[in-house]
C-alpha positions in Angstrom: 55.3 35.7 -65.6 53.4 37.0 -62.5 50.1 35.3 -63.5 51.9 32.1 -64.3 53.7 32.1 -61.0 50.3 32.7 -59.1 48.8 29.6 -60.8 51.7 27.4 -59.8 51.6 28.4 -56.2 47.8 28.3 -55.5 47.0 24.9 -57.0 48.8 22.8 -54.3 47.2 25.0 -51.6 43.7 24.2 -52.9 44.4 20.5 -52.9 45.7 20.7 -49.3 42.6 22.6 -48.2 40.4 19.9 -49.7 42.3 17.2 -47.9 42.0 19.0 -44.6 38.2 19.4 -45.0 37.5 15.6 -44.7 37.8 13.0 -41.9 39.7 9.8 -41.8 38.1 6.5 -40.9 39.9 6.5 -37.5 38.6 10.0 -36.7 35.0 9.0 -37.6 35.2 5.9 -35.3 36.6 7.9 -32.4 33.9 10.6 -32.8 31.1 8.0 -33.0 32.5 6.2 -29.9 32.4 9.5 -27.9 28.9 10.2 -29.1 27.7 6.7 -28.0 29.3 7.0 -24.6 27.8 10.4 -24.0 24.3 9.2 -25.2 24.4 6.2 -22.9 25.4 8.4 -19.9 22.6 10.8 -20.6 20.0 8.1 -20.9 21.1 6.5 -17.7 21.0 9.9 -15.9 17.5 10.5 -17.3 16.3 7.1 -16.2 17.6 7.5 -12.7 16.0 11.0 -12.5 12.7 9.7 -13.8 12.6 6.8 -11.4 13.4 9.0 -8.4 10.7 11.4 -9.5 8.1 8.6 -9.8 8.9 7.4 -6.3 8.7 11.0 -4.9 5.5 11.6 -6.8 3.9 8.4 -5.4 4.9 9.4 -1.8 3.4 12.9 -2.3 0.2 11.3 -3.8 -0.3 8.9 -0.9 0.5 11.6 1.7 -2.0 14.1 0.0 -4.7 11.4 -0.2 -4.4 10.4 3.4 -4.4 14.0 4.6 -7.4 14.6 2.3 -9.3 11.9 4.2 -8.4 13.6 7.5 -9.7 17.0 6.2 -12.9 15.3 5.0 -13.5 13.9 8.5 -13.1 17.3 10.1 -15.3 19.0 7.6 -18.1 16.3 7.6 -18.1 15.9 11.4 -18.0 12.1 11.1 -15.4 9.5 10.4 -13.7 9.4 6.9 -10.8 7.4 5.8 -8.7 5.6 3.1 -8.9 2.0 2.0 -5.7 0.6 0.5 -6.4 -1.9 -2.2 -4.4 -5.0 -3.0 -2.9 -5.2 -6.5 -4.9 -8.0 -8.3 -1.6 -9.2 -9.9 0.3 -9.4 -6.6 -1.6 -9.7 -3.3 1.5 -8.6 -1.3 1.5 -5.1 -2.8 -0.9 -2.1 -2.9 -1.3 -0.1 -6.2 -4.4 2.0 -5.4 -6.6 3.6 -2.7 -10.1 4.9 -2.3 -12.0 7.2 0.1 -14.3 5.5 2.6 -17.1 6.7 4.9 -18.3 6.1 8.4 -18.8 2.5 9.4 -22.2 1.4 10.4 -23.6 -1.1 12.9 -26.1 -3.8 11.9 -28.7 -4.7 14.5 -31.5 -6.3 12.5 -33.0 -9.7 13.3 -31.7 -12.3 15.8 -29.0 -15.0 16.0 -28.6 -18.4 17.5 -25.5 -19.3 19.5 -24.3 -22.8 20.3 -26.4 -25.9 20.9 -26.6 -29.2 19.1 -28.3 -27.5 16.1 -25.4 -25.3 15.5 -22.9 -27.9 16.6 -20.4 -25.8 18.5 -20.8 -23.5 21.6 -18.9 -20.7 19.7 -20.8 -21.1 16.5 -23.6 -18.6 15.6 -26.1 -18.5 12.9 -28.3 -15.5 12.0 -32.0 -16.3 11.5 -32.1 -14.5 8.2 -29.9 -14.3 5.1 -29.0 -10.6 5.7 -25.6 -11.5 7.1 -24.8 -13.5 4.0 -25.8 -10.5 1.8 -23.6 -8.2 3.8 -20.7 -10.6 3.5 -21.2 -10.8 -0.3 -21.1 -7.0 -0.5 -17.8 -6.9 1.4 -19.3 -5.1 4.4 -19.0 -8.1 6.8 -15.5 -9.4 7.0 -13.6 -11.8 9.3 -12.8 -10.5 12.8 -15.7 -8.0 12.6 -16.5 -6.7 16.2 -19.8 -7.7 17.7 -21.6 -6.7 20.9 -23.9 -9.4 22.2 -26.8 -9.4 24.7 -28.1 -6.7 27.1 -24.6 -6.6 28.7 -23.0 -5.8 25.4 -20.5 -8.6 25.6 -17.7 -7.8 23.2 -16.4 -10.4 20.8 -15.3 -10.9 17.2 -16.4 -13.3 14.5 -14.9 -15.4 11.7 -16.9 -17.0 8.8 -16.5 -20.8 8.9 -18.7 -21.9 5.9 -22.2 -23.4 5.6 -22.5 -26.6 7.6 -26.0 -27.9 7.1 -26.5 -25.4 4.3 -26.7 -22.4 6.6 -24.0 -19.7 6.6 -22.2 -19.9 10.0 -19.8 -17.7 11.9 -17.6 -18.6 14.9 -16.9 -16.3 18.0 -13.2 -15.9 18.7 -13.9 -16.4 22.4 -16.6 -18.1 24.5 -19.9 -16.3 25.1 -21.1 -16.7 28.7 -24.0 -19.2 28.8 -23.7 -20.5 25.3 -24.8 -24.2 25.3 -22.7 -26.9 23.7 -25.7 -29.3 23.5 -29.5 -29.0 23.3 -31.2 -26.0 21.9 -29.2 -23.0 20.8 -29.3 -19.7 22.8 -31.2 -17.0 20.9 -29.8 -13.5 21.0 -32.1 -10.7 20.0 -29.9 -7.8 21.1 -26.7 -7.4 19.3 -24.7 -4.8 17.3 -22.5 -6.0 14.4 -19.8 -3.6 13.2 -19.7 -3.5 9.4 -16.9 -2.3 7.2 -16.9 1.3 6.0 -18.4 1.7 2.6 -16.7 3.5 -0.3 -18.0 7.1 -0.5 -20.4 7.9 -3.4 -18.9 8.8 -6.7 -15.4 7.8 -5.7 -13.1 5.8 -8.0 -9.8 4.2 -6.8 -6.7 6.4 -7.2 -3.9 4.5 -8.9 -0.3 5.0 -7.9 2.1 6.0 -10.8 2.8 3.1 -13.1 5.4 0.6 -11.8 5.3 2.0 -8.3 3.6 0.0 -5.5 3.5 -0.3 -1.7 5.6 -3.3 -0.6 3.5 -4.8 2.1 5.9 -7.7 2.9 8.6 -5.2 3.9 6.4 -2.5 5.4 5.6 -2.2 9.1 1.8 -2.8 9.4 -0.9 -3.2 12.0 -1.6 -6.8 13.0 -5.2 -6.2 12.1 -4.3 -6.1 8.4 -3.2 -9.7 8.1 -4.8 -13.0 8.7 -3.1 -16.4 8.5 -0.1 -15.0 6.6 -2.1 -13.1 4.0 -3.4 -9.5 3.8 -7.1 -8.7 4.2 -8.9 -6.9 1.4 -10.0 -4.0 3.6 -6.9 -2.3 5.0 -8.6 0.9 6.2 -7.4 4.0 8.0 -10.2 6.0 9.6 -10.0 9.5 10.9 -12.3 11.0 13.6 -13.8 14.5 13.3 -11.0 15.6 15.6 -8.4 14.6 13.0 -7.0 11.6 14.8 -7.1 8.0 13.8 -10.0 6.1 15.3 -11.1 2.4 15.5 -8.9 -0.6 15.8 -5.8 1.2 14.6 -5.9 4.0 17.2 -3.3 2.3 19.4 -1.3 0.6 16.6 1.6 3.2 16.8 3.2 4.1 13.4 2.3 2.5 10.1 5.3 2.6 7.8 4.8 1.9 4.1 7.7 1.1 1.8 7.2 2.5 -1.7 9.3 0.8 -4.3 9.6 -0.1 -8.0 7.7 -3.2 -8.9 10.8 -4.6 -10.6 12.6 -4.7 -7.3 9.6 -6.3 -5.6 9.6 -9.1 -8.2 13.3 -9.7 -7.4 12.4 -10.0 -3.7 15.0 -7.5 -2.6 14.5 -6.0 0.9 14.5 -2.2 1.6 18.0 -0.6 1.4 19.5 -3.4 -0.7 22.2 -1.9 -2.8 21.3 -4.3 -5.7 17.9 -2.5 -6.2 17.5 -0.9 -9.6 15.0 1.7 -8.5 14.7 4.3 -5.7 12.5 3.8 -2.6 10.9 5.8 0.2 9.2 5.2 3.5 5.9 6.9 4.2 5.0 7.0 7.9 1.4 7.5 9.3 1.2 8.2 13.0 -2.0 6.6 14.5 -1.6 8.9 17.5 -1.6 12.3 15.8 -2.7 11.5 12.2 0.4 13.1 10.7 2.0 11.7 7.5 5.7 12.1 6.8 8.2 10.8 4.2 11.6 9.4 5.0 14.5 8.0 3.1 15.4 4.3 3.4 18.6 3.7 5.4 20.8 1.8 2.9 22.2 -1.6 3.8 25.8 -1.7 4.9 27.4 -4.8 3.4 30.1 -4.8 6.1 27.6 -4.8 9.0 26.7 -8.0 10.9 23.7 -9.9 9.6 20.5 -8.4 11.0 22.2 -5.2 12.2 20.8 -3.0 9.5 17.5 -1.1 10.1 16.1 0.4 6.9 13.5 2.3 9.0 16.1 4.1 11.1 15.5 7.5 9.5 11.8 7.0 10.0 12.2 6.1 13.7 14.5 9.1 14.2 12.0 11.4 12.4 14.5 12.5 9.7 12.1 13.7 7.0 13.0 13.2 3.3 13.3 16.4 1.2 
C-alpha cells in the first residue's frame, strides 16, 4: 500500500515540473524584445564612444604633428613646418599633412617688366624657362613674394598664362619705372621666394578614416585662400626659436574644426545639434607656436540668429580634456 501510494503522489508532481521547465510563446517574445532593446542601446553607445575617440585621436595626431615640426626646427636650427593637404575628393577639407623644410630664394637669370613686348606695365616675363619648371614642380605659386632691383622693392606675383606663347606673371602693385610702352625694363637683380619643399623620405600622414578638417567653418589666415578657394600649399613654418615665421607670423590664431565627414557632406555648421558625430577645435597660436584643443560651444536653438559662437571656448582658452 505504501509503494502504491508513493506512485500515485509523485506522477503529477513530475508532470508539473516538466511544465514549469519550458517557456510560453509570450515569455519568449518578451525576452527577445528585451534582448533586442539592450543590444541596440549597446551598439549606439559603442558607436558614440568610437566616434568620440576618433575625433580625439585626430586632434592629438594633428597637435603632435605640428609640435613635431616645431621640435624639428629647433633641433635643425632652420625653419621646419607642416603642409596641410586638401582632400582630393573635397577641396574644402584637409585629410592629411606632411613635413616641409626651409623655403629657398631663386635668383637665377633676369626678367623683363612692362613695355609693349610684354603688353602691361605690371607684367613680367623671365628670360628662361626656369620659372615655368618651378611652377610645374609646385615650388612657385600665386602671390609668391619677390624683391626687385638693387633697392629690393617688395612685391608679389600671380601667374596669368602664356600670352604670345611665353609664361607670364603679373605684379600685384606697380613697380617704379616700369614702362607701359616701348621696350621692357630688364631686371637682373631679384630674389623670388619659393615654396618650402617636402622633407626627404616623408610621406603624408592621413587623419583617421572619416575625420577631416572642415576648412569652410574653420578660422584661417587670409593667405590660405584665393578667389573663394583654398590654395594647395597651406603651410605653417616654425623658426629655430620655436615661433611661427613667414607670412603667418602676425595672423593671430588659426582654429581648425575637426569633424566627421558625414556631417561635412550635410553642410552642418559647428555646434549644430543635428550633427551625428562629435567635433573639436584645434587652435594654433602664431605668436607663441602653442597648440591646444577645445570643445565646440553647442548651438542654442533659443538664441537669436547669429548670436552663437562655436569658438567661444577656444577664445576663452578653455582646453578640452
